[in-house]
C-alpha positions as CSV (number, residue, x, y, z in Angstrom):
1,M,-11.9,-3.2,27.3
2,A,-12.0,-6.5,29.2
3,L,-10.1,-6.9,32.4
4,R,-7.1,-9.2,32.2
5,D,-4.9,-11.2,34.6
6,E,-1.9,-8.9,35.2
7,S,0.1,-11.9,36.4
8,K,0.3,-13.1,32.8
9,R,2.0,-11.1,30.2
10,T,-0.4,-10.0,27.5
11,M,1.0,-8.8,24.2
12,R,-1.0,-6.0,22.6
13,V,-1.1,-5.8,18.8
14,A,-2.6,-2.8,17.0
15,V,-3.7,-3.3,13.4
16,V,-4.3,-0.6,10.8
17,G,-5.7,-0.6,7.3
18,C,-4.3,1.5,4.5
19,A,-1.7,3.9,5.8
20,H,-1.3,6.1,2.7
21,G,1.9,7.5,4.2
22,E,0.1,9.1,7.2
23,L,2.5,7.8,9.8
24,D,2.3,10.9,12.0
25,K,-1.5,10.4,12.3
26,I,-1.3,6.7,12.9
27,F,1.4,6.9,15.5
28,A,-0.6,9.8,17.2
29,T,-3.5,7.4,17.4
30,V,-1.3,4.7,18.9
31,R,-0.1,7.1,21.6
32,H,-3.6,8.3,22.3
33,V,-4.8,4.7,22.8
34,E,-1.9,4.1,25.2
35,A,-2.5,7.3,27.2
36,S,-6.3,7.0,27.4
37,E,-6.4,3.2,28.1
38,G,-3.3,3.1,30.3
39,L,-1.7,0.3,28.2
40,K,1.4,-0.3,26.0
41,I,1.1,-1.4,22.5
42,D,3.9,-3.8,21.6
43,L,3.4,-4.2,17.9
44,L,1.7,-2.3,15.1
45,L,0.7,-4.2,11.9
46,C,-0.1,-2.3,8.7
47,C,-2.0,-4.0,5.8
48,G,-0.6,-2.1,2.9
49,D,-0.4,1.2,1.0
50,F,2.3,2.1,3.4
51,Q,4.0,4.4,1.0
52,A,7.6,4.4,2.2
53,V,8.5,7.5,0.2
54,R,12.0,8.7,1.1
55,N,12.3,11.7,-1.2
56,E,10.9,13.2,-4.4
57,L,12.5,10.6,-6.6
58,D,10.6,7.8,-4.9
59,L,7.4,9.6,-5.9
60,Q,8.2,8.6,-9.5
61,S,7.7,4.9,-8.5
62,L,4.4,5.5,-6.7
63,A,1.6,4.2,-8.9
64,C,-1.1,6.9,-8.7
65,P,-2.0,10.0,-10.6
66,P,0.4,12.9,-10.1
67,K,-2.2,14.9,-8.2
68,Y,-2.3,12.3,-5.4
69,R,1.5,12.1,-5.1
70,S,2.6,13.6,-1.8
71,M,5.6,13.2,0.5
72,N,3.4,12.7,3.6
73,S,5.3,11.8,6.7
74,F,7.4,8.6,6.2
75,W,10.4,10.6,5.1
76,K,10.8,11.9,8.7
77,Y,11.2,8.4,10.1
78,Y,13.6,7.4,7.3
79,A,15.7,10.5,8.1
80,G,15.7,9.8,11.8
81,I,13.8,13.0,12.7
82,E,10.9,10.9,14.1
83,T,10.9,7.4,15.5
84,A,8.0,4.9,15.5
85,P,6.6,4.5,19.1
86,C,6.5,0.7,18.7
87,T,7.8,-2.0,16.4
88,T,5.9,-1.6,13.2
89,V,5.6,-4.4,10.5
90,F,3.8,-3.8,7.2
91,I,3.1,-5.5,3.8
92,G,2.9,-3.7,0.5
93,G,-0.3,-2.7,-1.3
94,N,-1.0,-1.2,-4.7
95,H,0.2,2.3,-3.9
96,E,3.8,2.0,-2.8
97,A,7.3,3.4,-3.5
98,S,8.0,0.1,-5.4
99,N,11.6,0.9,-6.1
100,Y,12.4,1.0,-2.4
101,L,10.5,-2.2,-1.6
102,W,12.2,-4.0,-4.4
103,E,15.5,-3.4,-2.7
104,L,14.0,-5.3,0.3
105,Y,12.2,-8.0,-1.6
106,Y,13.0,-10.5,1.1
107,G,12.0,-8.1,3.9
108,G,14.0,-5.5,5.9
109,W,13.9,-2.3,7.9
110,V,12.7,0.6,5.8
111,A,13.4,2.9,8.8
112,P,14.4,2.4,12.4
113,N,11.7,0.2,14.1
114,I,9.7,-0.1,10.9
115,Y,10.0,-3.5,9.1
116,Y,8.8,-4.6,5.7
117,L,7.7,-8.2,5.5
118,G,8.8,-8.5,1.8
119,A,6.9,-9.6,-1.3
120,A,5.9,-12.6,0.9
121,G,7.4,-13.5,4.3
122,V,7.0,-15.0,7.7
123,I,8.6,-13.7,10.9
124,W,8.2,-14.1,14.7
125,F,7.5,-11.4,17.2
126,G,6.7,-11.9,20.9
127,G,5.8,-15.5,20.4
128,L,3.5,-14.8,17.5
129,R,4.2,-16.2,14.0
130,I,3.2,-13.6,11.5
131,G,3.0,-14.0,7.7
132,G,2.1,-11.8,4.9
133,L,1.6,-11.4,1.1
134,S,2.2,-8.0,-0.5
135,G,0.5,-6.5,-3.5
136,I,-2.9,-7.2,-5.1
137,Y,-4.1,-9.9,-7.4
138,K,-4.4,-9.4,-11.2
139,Q,-4.9,-12.6,-13.2
140,H,-3.0,-11.3,-16.3
141,D,0.2,-10.9,-14.3
142,Y,-0.1,-13.7,-11.8
143,H,1.9,-16.3,-13.8
144,R,4.6,-13.8,-14.8
145,G,8.0,-13.4,-13.2
146,H,9.3,-10.4,-11.3
147,F,10.5,-8.7,-14.5
148,E,10.1,-5.0,-13.5
149,R,13.2,-3.0,-12.6
150,P,13.5,0.7,-11.6
151,P,13.2,3.1,-13.2
152,Y,9.8,1.8,-14.2
153,N,7.9,2.6,-17.3
154,L,4.2,3.4,-17.0
155,N,3.1,-0.3,-17.5
156,E,5.6,-1.5,-14.9
157,L,4.5,1.0,-12.3
158,R,1.3,-1.0,-12.1
159,S,2.4,-4.5,-12.7
160,V,5.2,-4.4,-10.2
161,F,2.8,-4.6,-7.3
162,H,0.7,-7.5,-8.7
163,V,1.0,-10.7,-6.8
164,R,3.0,-13.5,-8.5
165,E,2.4,-17.2,-8.4
166,Y,6.0,-17.8,-7.3
167,D,5.6,-16.0,-4.0
168,V,2.2,-17.6,-3.3
169,H,3.6,-21.1,-4.1
170,K,6.3,-20.5,-1.5
171,L,3.6,-19.6,1.1
172,L,1.7,-22.7,0.3
173,Q,4.7,-24.8,1.3
174,I,4.3,-23.7,5.0
175,K,3.3,-26.6,7.3
176,E,3.7,-25.1,10.8
177,P,0.8,-23.0,12.3
178,I,0.4,-19.3,11.5
179,D,-1.0,-17.0,14.2
180,I,-1.5,-13.9,12.0
181,F,-1.6,-13.4,8.3
182,M,-1.9,-10.1,6.3
183,S,-2.9,-9.4,2.8
184,H,-3.7,-6.1,1.2
185,D,-6.7,-7.2,-0.9
186,W,-9.3,-9.5,0.7
187,P,-9.4,-13.3,0.1
188,Q,-12.0,-14.2,-2.6
189,G,-15.3,-15.1,-1.0
190,I,-14.7,-13.6,2.4
191,A,-17.6,-11.2,2.0
192,Q,-20.1,-14.1,2.3
193,C,-18.6,-15.0,5.7
194,G,-19.6,-11.9,7.5
195,D,-22.3,-9.2,7.5
196,L,-22.7,-9.0,3.7
197,Q,-25.7,-6.7,3.8
198,G,-23.9,-4.3,6.2
199,L,-21.0,-4.2,3.8
200,L,-23.2,-3.5,0.8
201,R,-25.0,-0.6,2.6
202,Y,-21.6,1.0,3.1
203,K,-20.1,0.0,-0.3
204,P,-23.1,-0.6,-2.6
205,F,-20.9,-0.5,-5.7
206,L,-19.4,-3.9,-4.7
207,Q,-22.7,-5.7,-5.2
208,Q,-22.0,-7.0,-8.7
209,E,-18.5,-8.1,-7.9
210,I,-19.7,-10.1,-4.9
211,A,-22.6,-11.6,-6.8
212,D,-20.2,-12.7,-9.6
213,N,-17.7,-14.0,-6.9
214,V,-14.9,-11.9,-8.4
215,L,-14.3,-9.6,-5.4
216,G,-11.0,-10.4,-3.7
217,S,-7.9,-12.4,-4.4
218,V,-7.9,-16.0,-5.6
219,P,-4.4,-16.6,-4.4
220,A,-5.2,-15.1,-0.9
221,R,-8.2,-17.5,-0.7
222,N,-5.9,-20.4,-1.4
223,V,-3.4,-19.3,1.2
224,L,-6.3,-18.8,3.7
225,L,-7.7,-22.3,3.1
226,N,-4.3,-24.0,3.3
227,L,-2.6,-22.2,6.1
228,K,-5.7,-21.6,8.3
229,P,-4.2,-18.9,10.4
230,S,-5.9,-17.8,13.6
231,Y,-6.3,-14.2,12.4
232,W,-6.3,-12.6,8.9
233,F,-6.1,-8.9,8.4
234,S,-6.6,-6.9,5.2
235,A,-7.3,-3.4,3.9
236,H,-7.6,-2.1,0.3
237,L,-11.4,-1.7,0.1
238,H,-11.5,1.1,2.7
239,A,-14.1,-0.5,4.9
240,K,-14.2,-2.2,8.3
241,F,-15.5,-5.7,7.8
242,A,-15.3,-8.7,10.1
243,A,-15.9,-12.4,9.2
244,I,-15.3,-15.8,10.6
245,V,-14.0,-18.7,8.4
246,K,-14.7,-22.3,9.6
247,H,-12.3,-24.7,8.0
248,G,-14.2,-27.9,8.8
249,D,-11.5,-29.4,11.0
250,E,-12.4,-27.4,14.1
251,K,-10.0,-24.6,13.1
252,T,-11.3,-21.1,12.5
253,T,-9.9,-17.9,11.1
254,K,-11.0,-14.5,12.4
255,F,-10.9,-12.1,9.5
256,L,-10.9,-8.3,9.9
257,A,-10.5,-5.6,7.3
258,L,-9.9,-2.1,8.3
259,D,-10.5,1.3,6.8
260,K,-7.9,3.8,5.6
261,C,-6.3,6.5,7.9
262,L,-8.9,9.3,7.9
263,P,-10.7,11.1,10.8
264,G,-13.9,9.4,11.8
265,R,-13.0,6.1,10.0
266,P,-12.3,2.8,11.8
267,F,-8.7,2.3,10.7
268,L,-7.2,1.0,13.9
269,Q,-8.0,-2.0,16.1
270,V,-6.2,-3.3,19.2
271,F,-5.9,-7.1,20.0
272,D,-4.8,-8.8,23.2
273,F,-2.7,-12.0,22.9
274,P,-2.6,-13.4,26.5
275,T,-0.7,-16.5,25.5
276,A,2.1,-14.8,23.5
277,D,5.5,-15.5,25.0
278,G,8.7,-14.6,23.4
279,T,11.2,-11.8,22.9
280,L,9.6,-8.5,21.7
281,E,11.9,-8.4,18.7
282,V,11.6,-9.4,15.1
283,T,13.2,-12.8,14.4
284,Y,13.6,-15.0,11.4
285,D,11.3,-18.0,10.9
286,K,13.4,-21.1,10.2
287,E,10.7,-22.8,8.1
288,W,10.4,-19.8,5.9
289,L,14.2,-19.5,5.6
290,G,14.3,-23.1,4.4
291,I,11.5,-22.5,1.8
292,T,13.3,-19.3,0.6
293,R,16.6,-21.1,0.2
294,A,14.9,-24.1,-1.6
295,Y,13.1,-21.8,-4.1
296,H,15.9,-19.4,-4.8
297,S,17.2,-21.4,-7.7
298,C,13.9,-21.0,-9.5
299,F,13.3,-17.3,-8.8
300,P,11.6,-16.0,-11.9
301,L,13.1,-12.7,-13.0
302,E,11.7,-12.5,-16.5
303,R,8.3,-11.7,-17.9
304,V,7.7,-15.2,-19.2
305,V,8.4,-17.8,-16.5
306,R,10.5,-20.7,-17.6
307,T,10.1,-24.1,-15.9
308,R,12.8,-24.7,-13.4
309,A,13.3,-27.5,-10.8
310,C,13.4,-26.3,-7.2
311,S,15.3,-28.0,-4.5
312,D,14.0,-30.3,-1.8
313,I,12.7,-28.1,1.1
314,K,13.7,-30.6,3.7
315,I,17.3,-30.4,2.7
316,H,17.4,-26.7,3.1
317,R,15.3,-26.7,6.3
318,D,17.9,-29.1,7.8
319,W,20.6,-26.7,6.7
320,V,18.9,-23.8,8.3
321,E,18.5,-25.7,11.6
322,N,22.2,-25.8,11.8
323,L,22.5,-22.0,11.8
324,S,23.7,-20.4,15.0
325,L,20.8,-19.4,17.2
326,T,22.3,-16.0,17.6
327,K,21.5,-15.5,13.9
328,S,17.8,-16.0,14.4
329,L,17.4,-12.4,15.4
330,I,16.9,-10.1,12.4
331,P,19.6,-7.4,13.0
332,S,18.4,-3.8,13.3
333,S,20.9,-2.9,10.6
334,F,18.9,-0.1,8.8
335,Q,21.0,2.0,6.5
336,Q,19.9,4.8,4.3
337,T,20.3,4.0,0.6
338,A,18.8,7.2,-0.9
339,P,19.1,10.9,-0.3
340,I,17.1,12.3,2.6
341,Y,14.2,14.6,1.7
342,D,14.7,18.3,2.4
343,P,11.3,20.1,2.3
344,H,13.1,23.4,1.8
345,R,15.1,22.3,-1.2
346,K,14.4,20.1,-4.2
347,L,16.9,17.5,-5.4
348,T,19.0,18.8,-8.2
349,G,21.8,17.4,-10.3
350,P,22.2,13.6,-11.0
351,T,18.9,11.8,-10.1
352,G,20.7,9.1,-8.1
353,V,19.6,5.5,-7.7
354,L,16.4,5.7,-9.8
355,S,18.2,7.0,-12.8
356,T,20.8,4.2,-12.6
357,G,18.2,1.6,-12.0
358,H,19.0,-0.4,-8.9
359,A,20.5,0.0,-5.4
360,Q,21.7,-3.0,-3.5
361,N,20.4,-2.8,0.0
362,P,23.0,-4.0,2.6
363,Q,20.2,-5.8,4.5
364,T,19.3,-7.8,1.5
365,E,23.0,-8.6,0.9
366,Y,23.3,-9.7,4.6
367,F,20.2,-11.9,4.2
368,L,21.5,-13.7,1.1
369,D,24.9,-14.1,2.6
370,L,23.4,-15.6,5.7
371,L,21.7,-18.2,3.5
372,Q,24.7,-18.5,1.2
373,L,22.6,-17.5,-1.9
374,P,23.6,-15.3,-4.9
375,Y,22.2,-11.8,-5.3
376,L,19.7,-11.8,-8.2
377,L,17.6,-8.6,-7.9
378,D,19.7,-6.6,-10.3
379,A,19.3,-9.1,-13.1
380,T,18.3,-7.4,-16.3
381,P,15.3,-9.2,-18.0
382,G,13.8,-8.4,-21.4
383,R,11.6,-5.3,-21.2
384,A,9.4,-5.6,-24.2
385,Q,6.2,-3.7,-23.8
386,A,2.9,-5.6,-23.4
387,G,-0.2,-3.8,-24.3
388,P,-0.9,0.0,-24.4
389,V,1.0,2.4,-22.2
390,V,-1.2,3.5,-19.3
391,D,-2.1,7.2,-18.9
392,F,-2.0,7.8,-15.1
393,N,-4.1,10.9,-15.4
394,E,-7.0,8.5,-16.3
395,I,-6.4,6.2,-13.4
396,R,-8.9,6.7,-10.6
397,L,-7.7,5.9,-7.1
398,E,-10.3,3.5,-5.6
399,D,-12.4,5.1,-2.9
400,E,-10.7,8.5,-3.3
401,E,-13.4,10.4,-4.9
402,E,-16.9,9.1,-5.8
403,H,-16.7,6.4,-3.2
404,E,-16.4,9.1,-0.5
405,K,-19.9,10.4,-1.3
406,G,-22.3,9.7,1.5
407,C,-19.5,9.2,4.0
408,T,-19.4,11.4,7.0
409,V,-15.9,12.7,7.8
410,A,-15.2,13.9,11.3
411,D,-13.3,17.0,12.4
412,P,-9.8,16.5,11.0
413,N,-8.4,17.7,14.3
414,E,-10.2,14.9,16.2
415,I,-8.6,11.5,16.6
416,V,-11.3,8.8,16.4
417,L,-10.4,5.4,17.7
418,A,-11.7,2.1,16.5
419,N,-14.2,0.2,18.5
420,D,-12.6,-2.1,21.2
421,D,-15.2,-4.9,21.2
422,T,-13.4,-6.9,18.5
423,D,-14.1,-10.3,20.1
424,A,-17.8,-9.5,20.0
425,T,-17.6,-8.4,16.4
426,L,-15.7,-11.6,15.4
427,R,-18.0,-14.1,17.2
């Protein structure tokens, strides 16, 4: 690790790929890095498949075959048994407790010190402006509204985490610079901007998708080319891959995808930001608040999106500017909204919030009250089925079985750290 000028405060940000609910292992790695390197990590970013599963009921909203459904370790942080060692911010992927994340569509604390960025969102932390887009891109759902409501049927379990045009369009309204952006799947075309042959040696089954230029997310590519963030982090494909994107106006984006949390796999990387200055707390982004307020009136909550006129962003940005500065800090007002998991006892009796459909999260209510907006997340759209019902026993989790062939897995008791020479890799 390069020496630094201790007279200047350097903020250290750790980034991880797919978490798959393994918070104990991820946080153990963070603590190991801190102890072995003699440093303090200020912020941890997770690029999806976080799996904020609070109890057995949440497993019903986790889109994966039953044999892969496991409580893992998030529930201990939700229950307050364990605490994250540093502020943790994550986006959603394609294997999430979607019912819980829907409660916090605009973002919020899923547990003490663990913040969800929302379906799309922008925040500040330590002088860094951080944005993100949750879910993965599927063209057939992209132009639909957010019509899914818990409890989800089998089709909705999959469609609920598909990226929607509405959220991407809001991101494309951002004009001020972004330091870090996160997406779960990779932006389309990013594979051609790095060591393509190295990627194909590790993931040869991607060759045809790359050749056809269908690997990755088209909306994420549009966001990348429009926002031009300094850094872009992704996960999903379970591979470490670095690339550099030159935008033609002397701006560049350093892209890094990381692996999933498994022994011997490069799932964590630490970055130094010497110029970061600001409170080490999660705060609202005023431009994003203005965009959210302007687009609330055209929030699509049905399967078929109806054309609605959205308000002038400048009017709402000016309104946000008049908010008290004391309200820029996102309050650490986490509250439990579902039963705590008890590993010694299964939930019995009434099935709680999932059976009744929707739980209004106090954090979401506070956010909408702050912006003087109506609560819409419990609206009941038409739920007509579209296409055949999915059999989840036939769904293969990407990279869980045959993709593991040929990969060497280290001793599961050994914590393997990512390489620290990121700047050399992202030259």
